[in-house]
C-alpha positions in Angstrom: 0.2 0.0 0.3 2.6 2.5 -1.1 0.5 5.8 -1.3 0.8 9.2 0.4 -1.0 8.6 3.8 -2.1 11.9 6.2 -1.8 11.5 9.8 -4.0 12.9 12.5 -3.2 13.3 15.9 -0.8 14.7 19.0 2.4 16.6 19.7 2.6 15.6 23.1 5.8 17.2 25.4 6.8 17.7 29.0 10.3 18.9 30.3 10.4 17.7 34.1 13.2 19.8 35.7 13.4 22.5 36.8 9.8 23.0 36.7 7.7 20.8 35.0 6.0 22.6 31.9 3.9 20.0 29.5 1.5 20.3 26.5 -0.3 18.5 23.9 -1.4 19.8 20.7 -3.5 17.9 18.0 -1.6 17.8 14.7 -1.5 16.4 11.3 1.8 15.3 9.7 2.5 12.9 6.2 3.7 10.0 5.5 4.9 9.4 2.1 6.7 6.5 0.6 9.5 8.4 -1.2 10.9 6.2 -3.7 7.2 5.5 -5.2 6.7 8.9 -5.6 9.6 9.5 -8.1 9.5 6.5 -10.0 6.0 6.8 -10.6 4.4 10.0 -12.1 1.2 10.6 -11.1 1.8 8.5 -7.6 1.4 11.6 -5.1 -2.5 11.7 -6.4 -4.1 14.7 -4.7 -1.1 15.7 -3.1 1.2 18.5 -4.7 4.4 17.2 -5.1 7.0 20.0 -6.0 4.4 21.7 -6.9 2.0 24.5 -5.2 -0.5 24.0 -3.1 -2.7 24.2 -0.6 -1.3 21.4 1.6 2.0 20.6 -0.6 5.3 18.6 -0.3 8.4 19.8 -1.3 11.8 17.7 -1.4 13.9 21.2 -1.2 12.7 21.3 2.6 14.2 18.2 3.2 18.2 17.8 3.4 20.4 19.9 1.5 17.9 21.4 -0.5 18.1 19.7 -4.0 14.8 18.4 -6.0 14.9 15.3 -5.1 15.4 14.3 -1.7 16.0 10.8 -2.1 19.5 11.2 -3.6 20.6 13.4 -0.4 19.5 10.4 1.9 20.9 8.2 0.1 24.0 9.7 0.3 24.0 10.4 3.9 23.0 7.0 4.6 26.2 5.6 2.7 28.4 8.1 4.5 26.9 6.0 7.9 28.0 2.8 6.1 24.4 1.7 4.9 24.4 0.5 1.6 21.6 -1.7 1.4 18.7 0.5 2.1 17.2 0.7 -1.4 13.6 -0.7 -0.7 11.0 2.1 0.3 11.7 4.7 2.4 9.1 6.0 4.2 9.3 9.8 5.3 7.2 11.3 8.4 6.6 14.9 8.0 4.7 18.7 7.7 4.1 19.6 4.6 3.8 22.8 3.6 0.9 24.7 4.3 -0.6 27.5 2.7 2.8 27.5 0.9 4.9 27.6 4.3 7.1 25.1 5.8 8.8 24.6 9.2 9.5 20.8 9.8 11.1 20.4 13.4 11.6 16.8 13.0 10.8 14.5 10.3 11.9 10.6 10.4 12.8 8.5 7.7 12.0 5.2 8.0 14.5 3.1 5.5 14.2 -0.2 4.4 15.7 -2.9 2.2 14.6 -4.1 -1.0 13.4 -7.2 0.7 11.1 -4.9 3.1 13.1 -5.6 6.4 13.4 -1.8 8.1 17.4 -0.9 7.8 18.1 2.3 9.1 15.9 5.5 10.1 17.2 9.2 9.8 15.8 12.2 12.5 16.1 14.9 10.7 15.9 17.9 13.3 15.6 21.5 12.3 15.6 24.6 14.7 14.5 27.9 14.6 17.8 29.6 13.8 17.7 28.2 10.3 20.0 25.0 11.2 19.6 20.9 10.1 21.3 18.1 11.7 20.5 14.5 11.4 20.6 11.3 13.8 21.9 8.3 11.6 20.4 5.2 13.4 21.7 2.3 12.3 20.1 -1.3 12.3 16.8 -0.3 14.2 13.8 -2.5 14.6 9.9 -1.4 15.3 9.6 -0.7 19.3 13.4 -0.9 20.6 15.0 1.6 22.0 17.3 3.5 20.2 19.9 5.9 21.2 22.0 8.5 20.3 24.1 10.9 21.6 22.3 15.1 21.9 24.6 17.0 19.2 22.8 19.9 17.9 21.1 23.1 19.5 17.3 23.0 19.5 16.2 24.9 22.2 17.5 28.1 24.7 16.9 26.1 27.7 18.2 23.1 26.9 21.9 22.2 26.8 24.2 20.1 24.1 24.6 17.6 26.3 23.1 14.0 27.5 21.4 11.3 25.3 18.1 10.7 23.0 16.6 7.7 23.5 14.2 6.7 20.4 11.2 4.6 19.8 9.3 4.3 16.8 6.1 2.1 16.1 5.0 1.9 12.4 2.5 -0.6 11.3 0.8 0.4 7.7 -2.2 -2.4 8.2 -3.5 -0.6 11.3 -2.9 2.9 9.8 -0.9 3.8 13.0 2.8 5.4 13.7 4.5 6.4 16.7 7.5 8.4 17.7 8.9 8.5 20.8 12.2 11.1 21.6 13.3 11.3 25.4 16.0 13.4 26.5 18.4 12.4 29.2 21.2 13.9 31.0 23.4 13.0 33.6 21.1 14.3 36.6 18.4 12.3 35.3 15.5 12.3 32.4 14.6 16.2 31.2 12.3 15.8 28.3 9.6 13.7 27.4 8.4 14.0 23.8 6.1 12.3 21.3 4.3 12.6 17.4 1.8 10.0 16.3 -1.7 9.0 15.2 -4.1 7.4 12.7 -3.2 7.3 9.1 -5.2 8.1 6.2 -4.6 8.1 2.3 -4.2 11.4 0.9 -6.8 11.9 -0.9 -8.6 15.2 -2.4 -11.5 15.2 0.9 -8.6 14.1 3.3 -6.3 16.9 2.4 -9.6 19.3 3.0 -10.4 17.8 6.3 -6.7 18.3 7.6 -7.0 22.0 6.2 -9.8 22.7 7.2 -9.1 20.8 11.1 -5.4 23.0 10.9 -6.0 26.0 8.7 -2.7 27.8 10.1 -1.1 24.5 10.9 2.4 25.7 10.5 2.3 29.1 11.9 1.2 27.3 15.0 3.8 25.8 15.5 5.8 28.3 15.4 3.6 30.2 17.5 3.6 27.3 20.0 7.4 27.0 19.9 8.0 30.7 21.0 5.0 30.5 23.9 6.5 27.7 25.5 9.7 29.4 25.2 8.0 32.3 26.8 6.6 30.5 29.4 10.1 29.0 30.2 11.8 32.2 30.5 8.8 33.3 32.7 9.7 30.6 35.3 13.2 31.4 35.3 14.6 28.4 33.6 18.3 29.2 32.8 18.8 30.6 29.1 21.3 28.7 27.2 23.0 30.7 24.3 23.4 29.3 20.7 26.9 27.2 20.8 27.6 26.9 17.1 26.6 24.4 14.6 28.1 21.2 15.3 
């Protein structure tokens, strides 16, 4: 069932110290079979692919900005010694809404030609216009994976500690969930997740997504800054930008 999907679900976040700050927002996102989209003309169906649309996806919003982000992801994997992830690459990401995109985090689920999950690339963007990727080799659905934090995301979190990831994707039941926990030497700091129920990206479903979240991208930016203001008012220590790794 290699067709573009729209996920309707929830983003959850909780900060555990030095103050507790928790929130949950409803959202929608895309789940895209990237190799199918580039191999078969018209495979995007009702979703605007690399063209203008109310809800659209543009390859140039990912990786190094080229017109075919698959070329970038294959090069990224090869640099990390992964040469057999030539099956489907499912991309969980936010779309452009009304032409505007901000994608705090995207997940590339890269499979072998036989359909086995081979690698996951976690593509992170911050509000400073910077991007960093964590390549997770030999993953498995539901199994915990780890990576050392190496990228400045929030001015209220230092670049230190470890990320713990767990991913769930079932295309038959059409459900997905990505969990990212951040721990430091002092213990657990952040618990985050995004997931939901997937529907085929028909014209009706895309209109439903736009109706339910007409300014989603702007809302993501506004919520990031609102939560930052709450932390600042709570006198959580401010962390200056340390420079891109």
